C-alpha positions in Angstrom: 69.0 -24.5 55.6 66.6 -25.5 52.8 63.5 -23.4 52.3 61.2 -26.3 53.3 62.9 -26.5 56.7 62.4 -22.8 57.6 60.3 -22.5 60.8 56.7 -21.7 60.4 55.6 -18.4 62.1 52.5 -16.3 62.5 52.0 -12.6 63.2 53.3 -9.7 61.2 56.2 -7.4 60.6 56.1 -3.7 59.7 58.6 -1.8 57.5 58.6 2.0 57.4 60.7 3.3 54.6 61.3 6.7 53.1 61.8 5.6 49.5 61.2 2.5 47.4 64.8 1.5 47.0 65.5 1.6 50.8 63.4 -1.4 51.7 64.9 -3.5 48.9 68.6 -2.7 49.5 68.5 -2.7 53.3 65.7 -5.0 54.5 64.8 -7.1 51.5 66.2 -10.2 53.1 64.3 -9.8 56.4 61.1 -9.1 54.5 61.5 -12.2 52.3 62.6 -14.5 55.1 59.8 -13.7 57.4 57.2 -13.8 54.6 58.4 -17.2 53.6 58.0 -18.4 57.2 54.4 -17.3 57.0 54.4 -13.9 58.6 52.4 -11.0 57.0 54.9 -8.4 56.0 53.6 -4.8 55.5 55.7 -2.1 54.0 54.7 1.6 54.5 56.5 3.6 51.8 56.3 7.3 52.6 57.2 8.5 49.1 57.7 7.2 45.6 61.3 8.5 45.5 60.3 10.5 42.5 63.0 13.2 43.0 65.9 11.9 44.9 66.0 8.3 43.6 64.9 9.2 40.1 67.7 11.3 38.6 67.7 9.2 35.5 64.0 10.0 34.8 64.5 13.7 34.8 67.1 13.5 32.1 64.4 12.4 29.7 63.0 15.3 27.6 59.4 16.1 28.7 59.6 14.2 32.0 56.6 14.9 34.1 56.3 14.3 37.9 53.1 12.2 37.6 54.9 9.8 35.1 58.0 9.4 37.3 55.8 8.7 40.3 53.8 6.1 38.4 56.9 4.3 37.3 58.5 4.3 40.7 55.2 3.0 42.2 55.1 0.2 39.7 58.7 -0.8 40.5 58.1 -0.7 44.3 55.0 -2.8 44.0 56.8 -5.4 41.9 59.8 -5.5 44.3 57.4 -5.9 47.3 55.6 -8.7 45.5 58.9 -10.6 44.8 59.7 -10.3 48.5 56.3 -11.6 49.5 55.1 -8.3 51.1 52.2 -5.9 50.8 52.8 -2.2 50.4 51.0 1.0 51.1 52.2 4.4 49.8 51.7 7.8 51.6 52.8 9.9 48.7 54.5 12.5 51.0 57.1 13.5 48.3 60.8 13.3 48.8 63.7 15.7 48.8 62.3 17.0 51.0 60.1 14.4 52.8 57.8 16.2 55.3 55.4 14.2 57.4 51.9 15.5 58.1 49.4 14.9 60.9 47.3 12.9 58.5 50.3 10.6 57.8 50.9 10.1 61.5 47.3 9.3 62.2 47.3 6.7 59.4 50.5 5.1 60.6 49.1 4.9 64.2 46.1 3.0 62.8 48.4 0.7 60.9 50.3 -0.2 64.0 47.1 -1.0 65.9 45.6 -3.0 63.0 48.7 -4.9 61.9 50.0 -5.4 65.5 53.6 -5.9 64.3 55.9 -8.3 66.1 58.8 -6.0 65.0 59.4 -2.8 63.1 62.2 -2.2 60.6 63.1 1.4 59.7 66.0 3.7 59.0 68.9 4.8 61.2 68.5 7.6 63.7 70.9 9.9 61.8 71.9 10.2 58.2 73.8 13.4 57.2 73.6 12.3 53.5 69.8 12.0 53.4 67.6 13.7 55.9 64.5 12.0 54.5 65.7 8.8 56.2 65.7 10.0 59.9 62.4 11.7 59.2 61.0 8.3 58.4 62.4 6.9 61.5 61.1 9.8 63.6 57.6 9.2 62.2 57.8 5.4 62.8 58.8 6.0 66.4 56.2 8.6 67.1 53.4 6.4 65.7 54.7 3.4 67.7 54.5 5.4 70.9 51.1 7.0 70.4 49.6 3.8 69.3 49.9 2.4 72.8 48.3 5.5 74.4 44.8 4.4 75.6 43.6 7.9 75.3 44.3 8.2 71.6 41.1 7.1 69.8 40.0 5.2 73.0 38.7 1.7 72.4 37.7 -0.9 75.0 39.4 -3.7 73.1 42.8 -2.0 72.5 45.3 -4.9 72.5 48.3 -3.2 70.9 51.8 -3.6 72.5 54.7 -1.5 71.3 57.0 -3.8 69.2 60.8 -3.9 69.1 62.4 -1.6 66.5 65.3 -2.7 64.3 67.2 0.0 62.3 68.4 -1.2 59.0 71.9 -0.3 57.6 72.4 3.1 56.0 74.5 3.5 52.9 77.5 4.9 54.8 77.1 3.6 58.4 80.3 5.2 59.8 78.9 8.7 59.1 75.5 7.8 60.6 76.9 6.7 64.0 75.4 3.3 63.1 76.5 0.4 65.3 74.8 -2.9 64.3 74.2 -5.4 67.0 72.1 -7.9 65.1 73.2 -9.8 61.9 70.4 -11.7 60.2 71.3 -14.8 58.1 69.5 -14.3 54.7 71.1 -17.2 52.8 67.8 -18.9 52.2 66.3 -15.8 50.5 69.3 -14.2 49.0 68.3 -14.9 45.4 64.8 -13.5 46.1 66.4 -10.3 47.4 68.7 -10.1 44.4 65.7 -10.5 42.1 64.1 -7.5 43.8 67.3 -5.5 43.2 66.9 -6.1 39.5 63.5 -4.4 39.5 65.3 -1.2 40.2 67.0 -1.0 36.9 67.8 2.7 37.1 69.9 2.0 40.2 71.9 -0.8 38.7 75.1 0.8 40.1 73.9 -0.3 43.6 73.3 -4.0 42.8 76.9 -5.0 43.2 77.5 -2.6 46.1 74.7 -4.1 48.2 75.8 -7.6 47.2 79.2 -6.8 48.7 77.5 -5.5 51.8 75.5 -8.7 52.2 78.7 -10.8 51.8 80.6 -8.7 54.3 77.8 -9.0 56.9 77.5 -12.7 56.1 81.2 -13.2 56.9 80.9 -11.2 60.1 77.8 -13.2 61.1 79.7 -16.5 60.6 82.7 -15.3 62.7 80.4 -14.1 65.5 78.2 -17.2 65.6 80.5 -20.0 64.6 77.8 -21.0 62.0 78.3 -21.1 58.3 76.6 -18.3 56.4 77.3 -16.4 53.3 74.8 -13.5 53.2 73.6 -11.3 56.0 71.8 -8.1 56.8 72.8 -5.8 59.7 70.4 -4.2 62.1 70.7 -2.0 65.2 68.2 -2.9 67.9 66.9 0.2 69.4 65.6 -1.1 72.7 67.0 -3.7 75.1 66.2 -7.4 74.6 64.7 -8.9 77.7 65.8 -12.4 78.3 65.6 -15.1 81.1 69.2 -16.4 80.6 72.3 -15.3 78.8 73.1 -18.6 77.3 
């Protein structure tokens, strides 16, 4: 489908990510696709990935935490811009990532202000990186509290809890991850790949996540009977309510 024939949409989508690289590798296609359709895409990045995603930086003599954080922030902002999204950082630190009451309160406000039509975040479990399920836990808690009328009561509260889609972890089999949604990202693949290339220090992952996209594209084609080359996998956390099954 040509970019000009993409459907026009309104509303917003919210991405809650532990580190900068995560939203690029795992959800860059969804972000770019919905932004191109006209939706506001908001990324909340809980850390700059200054420890766990920045091994290369610490090999430089005289490396300082502030400098590493500044470089990772600049990369994340550029990648988000390529994908057509806005980004907010919470600077929680990583390895370990620990949320605070202030972060929760801010994220609740974001839910109520942005009113996302959907949320993208990490898998529920990840034995290789506990920062990831911590981000998911925070995203879920904020989603729940945001709909509580007694939290910061307001007579014009119009928020409704959105569906949540968990994006694919690096090793899904070890995370008990079972995707049940495959998104066709053919129209925005080059955009996502361009965002990859902002993360120069993680060049070893460019080809890996290209192969992931090709594999999911093949699976999407087989399951839909429609031609597609690149896909992203998601696990829908809550049931989809429909009027018919066909």
